[in-house]
C-alpha positions as MATLAB code, in Angstrom:
seq = 'MDKIKVCIVDDNRELVATLEQFISNQPDMEVVATAYNGQDCLEVLNDTEVDVCLLDIIMPHIDGLNV';
ca = [
     107.088  157.427 -100.451;
     105.378  154.660  -98.481;
     101.768  153.846  -99.180;
      99.125  154.564  -96.555;
      98.211  151.245  -94.911;
      94.444  150.910  -94.501;
      92.320  148.509  -92.472;
      88.613  148.197  -93.352;
      86.157  146.959  -90.719;
      82.431  146.520  -91.324;
      79.921  143.706  -90.902;
      78.598  144.450  -94.412;
      80.874  142.292  -96.587;
      79.742  143.969  -99.817;
      80.752  147.370  -98.468;
      84.133  146.017  -97.365;
      84.709  144.608 -100.863;
      83.684  147.889 -102.513;
      85.936  149.974 -100.268;
      88.798  147.514 -100.719;
      88.515  147.758 -104.499;
      88.324  151.565 -104.414;
      91.293  151.960 -102.065;
      93.374  149.416 -103.975;
      93.017  151.605 -107.074;
      94.577  154.585 -105.281;
      98.304  154.880 -106.037;
      99.242  156.034 -102.537;
      97.109  153.583 -100.501;
      96.946  149.852  -99.849;
      94.521  147.673  -97.918;
      96.559  145.616  -95.458;
      93.682  144.088  -93.476;
      89.932  143.614  -93.352;
      87.616  142.435  -90.593;
      83.878  141.938  -90.226;
      83.334  142.600  -86.507;
      84.949  144.466  -83.627;
      86.578  141.410  -82.056;
      88.320  140.455  -85.303;
      89.372  144.085  -85.734;
      91.180  144.092  -82.397;
      93.021  140.900  -83.357;
      93.990  142.383  -86.732;
      95.253  145.589  -85.126;
      97.417  143.582  -82.716;
      99.054  141.734  -85.610;
      99.155  144.316  -88.401;
     100.612  147.800  -88.645;
      98.031  150.209  -90.082;
      97.944  153.962  -90.624;
      94.171  154.326  -91.050;
      91.283  152.168  -89.866;
      87.901  152.671  -91.552;
      85.580  151.424  -88.858;
      81.812  150.882  -88.766;
      80.109  151.962  -85.549;
      77.413  149.278  -85.223;
      78.876  145.759  -85.484;
      78.478  142.376  -83.795;
      80.531  141.318  -80.741;
      82.247  144.666  -80.096;
      80.957  147.867  -81.696;
      83.157  150.428  -83.389;
      83.042  152.845  -80.468;
      84.429  150.234  -78.078;
      87.158  149.181  -80.488;
];
């Protein structure tokens, strides 16, 4: 069975690191990308296949709702 590919996007780098560590410890999930603002998220999503994107709502450049 393939692992669930997760992208984490938040301007709080500590939260991204915590979520990345937690998800990496799950046997059926893997973090394939991280980003720290909405603009970087859009670039990541264009280049990387993901199943789930954990996305903050309030971020610099482009907010989570506009992503």
